[in-house]
N, C-alpha and C positions, 0 to 999 in steps of 0.2 A: 339393222342394214345391211345386206350383205353385199361387200365390197369386193370380191370378185368378178360376181356376176354383172357389178356397171364396169367394173374392166373388161370386160367381156370373156372371161374367163370361168370354169369349173372347178379346178383343183389348185390349190398350191403349187410354187416352184418346187419350194428344196425338201421336201415330206421323205424322199427316199435317200439324198443326203445324208439332213439331222438323223433319221433310225440306221442308216450305216456305220456313222462317228458318234452314236451317243453317250458308251463308254467312254470315248475316249474325253470327247468333251467333258460330260461331266467330273473326270477324274482329274484335268485339267483347270479344272474351276473351281472345284473343293477343296483346293489345294495351297491357290493360290492367290495375291490380291490385286484388286483391282482397280485404279482411278478411270474415269471418264469422265473428258470435259465436255461442253457442250451435251450434256445427260439428259438436258432438259427441252430438247426439242424434239421434234417428231422422230427422226430415226435415233438420235439419242435414249429417248424412254424405251425404243424399243432393243435398243441392246442394254440396258440398265435391267428389263426385266428379265434378255435372255440368259442376265449371267445370273442374278439376285434370282434366279426357278432354279438352283442349278448348287447353291448352298455356298459360295464363295467365303473364304476366311474374313475377307474382308472389301465392301463397295462402298467407294467413296466420289460422288457426282456430284462436279460441280458448273455450274450455267449463272451467267450473267442475270436470268430472267426467275427472280425469288418468287414470282408466283405459277411461272412453270415449275418449279421443283417442289414448290406446295402441291401441286395436281401429280406430279410424278409420286410423290410420298403415299397420299391418298388413293392412288389408282395401284398400286402396288401392295398397301396394306388393305384392299379390297377385293384384290385378287389371291395375291401369292401369300400374304399374311405376313410372317415374320421370319427370322434364320437367329442361328447363333450366331452367324458373322456381324462384323463391326459394318453396319449401312449406315453411312453420313450423308449428308447434303450441304453443299455450300456454295451461297451467292456470291460469284466473285468472276473476275474476267481474269481469264488465263494470263493476259499480257502484262497484268497488273502486280504492284510490289507484294501484294497481298496473297495473291497467286504462292510466287516466289517463296512467301514467306511459309507457307501453308508445304510447299513443297520439303522446305529445309525441316519443317515440325515434326511433320511423317516419319516413319518406319520404313519409306519408299514400297514402291509398288513393282508387283511382277510386270502386270501388264498397264500399260497406257493407251487410252483408245482417247482420240480427238476427232470429234464427231464436230468441232466449231466451225463455224463456215457462212459467208454470205453465199448465196447458192441464186440470188434474181440475175436474171441478166439486165431486171432495170435498174440493176446496179451501177453500170457502168453509165449513166444519163447525165452526170454531173463529176468533176474530177475527184471534188472534196468525198462522194460517199464512193468514188473509185482507189482514192489511195485506201477509203479503211479497206475495202475491201484484199489488196493486196497486202493491207497489214494482219487481217486475219487469216487470207487462204495460206498467204506464206510464211509471212515475218514471226507470227507467232507460232506455227508452226516448226518453224526452224528451231523457236526458244524453247519451245516446249518437249524437244527433242533434246536436248541439250541437258534440261534438267529431268528430265527421266535416264538419259543415262548415268546424271552424276547418283541418281538416286540407287544406280543400282538394276535400273529395269530390266527384264529380259524380252523384251519385245514391245516395239510400238507401232499401233492403228493408224491411221490417218485416211478418213473417207477422201474419196476425189469422183469422181464423175464422170459418163460416158460422152457429156458434154467435151473434155479433155481429148476424148480421139477426135484429130483433123477440128481444132476450135474455130467456128466462127464470130464467137465473141466472148471479151472482156474477161467472165468469169470463167467460162470455161479454159481461154488461155494461162488465166493465173493458178488454174487445179492444174492445168499443164506443167506448167514451171515449178510447181510445188511440188511434182513427181520427179522431177530433174532433180531438188534438193533433195528429196527423202531417198532417192538411189545413191548419192555421195555420203546423208549421212549412214547409210545401210555400212557403211564399211567398217562404224564403229558400234553399229546398234542395231540388233536387227529387227527390218520390217517391213511391212505387209502392207496393202492399200487393197479396194476395191471402185469398180466402175460398176454404178447399176442406170438403171432407169428413173421415169417420173415415181415418187412413192406416194401412191393416190391417197388424198384427202390430209396430205403433211401441212404445218402450220406454213399458213400462208401462200401455199399453192392453189392452183384455178380449182381444181375441186373441193377444196377449203373451202373456196370461196363460195360455192355453192350452197355450204352449207349458209354461210353466215349471210348472201340475198336471202334464200329460205326462211330464213327467223325472223329476219327486215321485210318478209310481203316485197323483196326490191327483182327488179328482171334478171334473168341469167342470160351472161353475155360469154362467147367463144369463138376461136378461131374453125370456123368448118374446111378447114385446107393443114390443117397442122396434124400427122398423125405420131404419137409416141408410142414409148414402152411402159409400160404401170410395173408395180411388185408394191404387194399393201406394205404398211409399215413393219408386221411381222416377218415377213421376207427380208426387210431393211434389216433387221436387227441379226437374222440368221447370218444375213450372206456377210455381214462385218466379225464376225462371232465368228464362222469358217476362216475367216482371212487370217484373221489376227491368230485364233490358236493352232490352227493347220496349215495355214499358209507357211512355206520356207521365206527365205530372208528375200525382199526384191520382188517378190509373186502380185500380184495385181489379179483380183478375183471378180469376174462379172457372168450374167446370165448367161447362159447359153439359149441362145432362141432356138426357140420349137412352136408346135402346136400351140401350146397352152401361151406362149410368151409372145405375142404380135403387137403390130400397129394398131394403135386404135384414136379415133378420130375426139378431141374435145368434146365435138358438136354432138357426136352420137352416143359420149357418158352424160350429158347432160339431160336428152329425151330421157334414157335409162332410169335415170337418176328421177327425174321428176314424175317419171308411171311407177318407180318403185312406193312414191310417196301419194299414191293415187291423184296428180297433175298430170294432164296433156296441156303439151309443149306448142304454144303457139308463137308463130316466127312473129316476127315484126322488121320491116323493111330498114328501121334506123333505130338509133340509140332513144332518140325523142319519144318515140311511136311507143317503145316498149317502156319508157318511161309510165308516161301519159294515163297506156290502156291497164297498169298496175291492180289498180284497185277494181275497175271494172270484172278482170276476168278471173282474178285470184277466188274471187267471191261465187264462181261457176265452175271453180275445181279443173281451171286453165290456168298456164302460166306464164305469163310472155319472154321470147326470149328475142336475142338479138344475134344471129350467127354472120361470121364476116370472113373476108380472107385475109391473110395476114401480110402488116405490111410494116411492122416493128424491126426495130434493129436488134441483131446476134441471133433470130430466128433460122434453126437451122433447115434446112430440105428435108432432112432427114437423120435419126437417129443408128450410134454406130459404138461399137465399144471397143474396138481396137482398128488400128491401121493394116493398112496391109506390109507393112515393115517389121510388124513385131510377131515374136515369137510364140504359138499357143500352144499348149499344154490343154487340150479335149479328151483325154481318156481318164483321168484321175477320177473324176467326179461323174456322177450321174445328167446334174443339171445345172452343175457351176463348167465356166472355164477360166483357164488362169492364161495369163498374161507373164513370160519368164523373162526376165531383164537382167542385164549385168549390170554392172557400179561406173562402165565406159560414158561417165560425166566431163565434160571439159571445164574442171574447177576454175578455170582463170575466166570464164565465162558468168559463172555462178556469181564472184568476186566484182564482174563487171556491176551484173545486177543488183548487188548488195549498194554498193559504194554508188551508184545513179539514185536508187530510189532515199539513199539516208543521205545524199547534195539534195535533193528534192525537198526530203522534210523539212530542212534547214530554212530551204525559201519562206518566207513569209506567204506568198500563194504558190501556186504552180497550176498548168491548163492539162487538160485531155490530151492536147496532139504527143506531149511531150510524151508521157505514159506509152498511147499506142505506138509510139516510134518504139521505146525500150523494150515493148512485148515484142516489137516484129526483127527487134535485133537477136533476141533471144531466139524466137520463133519464125527462123525465115517462110516457113511457108503458113503461117499464118495467114489466113482469109479473112479479114472483120469486114462483118457487115454491118454498114448505120447507114442507115435511110435515113436518120433525120427524123422518126418517128419514133418515141419509146413506149412503153405500158402503160406508163401514166395516164397519156391522153387518151387511153383506153376505160369503158365503163367498168 
């Protein structure tokens, strides 16, 4: 399947930059030890592959998904084969005591990539999943930075999101707050990050859902008014690798907007996807109609689709990678922009956030309004969009 054409492109984004810095990237990787946290997710697997094919001294991959780690190993062995360096995987939660023991037991890492995240807007639908989102996106990030520093790491990378720029949902706001902590921690360990668009067909994404629905002969559903930027899994791995190895302290990398990178509607991708597989998309007026007509249409090489205007919580009207107040470097790379930052973060504000979260977590239960208020305290311009409807209420 040609992912580029499905998302409306012909050429990869970062080929020129990868070629220009090929020698430098290979030299840095070949003499270094790497830890990839969250390395069995879609972005994590892409980053792991980019590191592996440049023959590192060591590549250790940590993820809570045992099954996805198995697939990562099978995929690497089936495509890239073997290296002389030490390649190991560990089915661990980076917030666990087992992970802390692993960090103490090993010989340290030169570069630590943290790609673990709760990335779905729907994760804010209840206060319990929302607190887990805060734990993964913020608390675990700070904790793993401290472990990386104690282990003598040269650089720490943590993935962010385009939704951190002028956030309208709690997921994006959590990543913006995470960036604030990164800037503070960068005073004692060099750190860089990246904001990028939707990763096409990444696990759990709507496009990945197209594959699942097709395999199960179920209708495909998508909003017809939401436009998003898309990168391929390989491009996500390349952007993270360049940010970590080529970025300066506190740099945030992002894809430059160009003729190649443009906004695309989910519904348009759905039609192209079905056409690629040899099926004609047949629009239905309701979810019920789409479900009811599935068997009837599929045997005629047609596929029921239900397209609808978006009305769920946290959906941003348009995607952006930076705000008007951020300082940009658009000259260093061909297809990558860089947000330049200083470490001017209010330490008392960060302490306040941590104190409030720890206070809430000592309570038997907590509620969402209290968490939303805390986020508003941290981000006064946070424009939280809560419509009372969530993606779990959609097909």
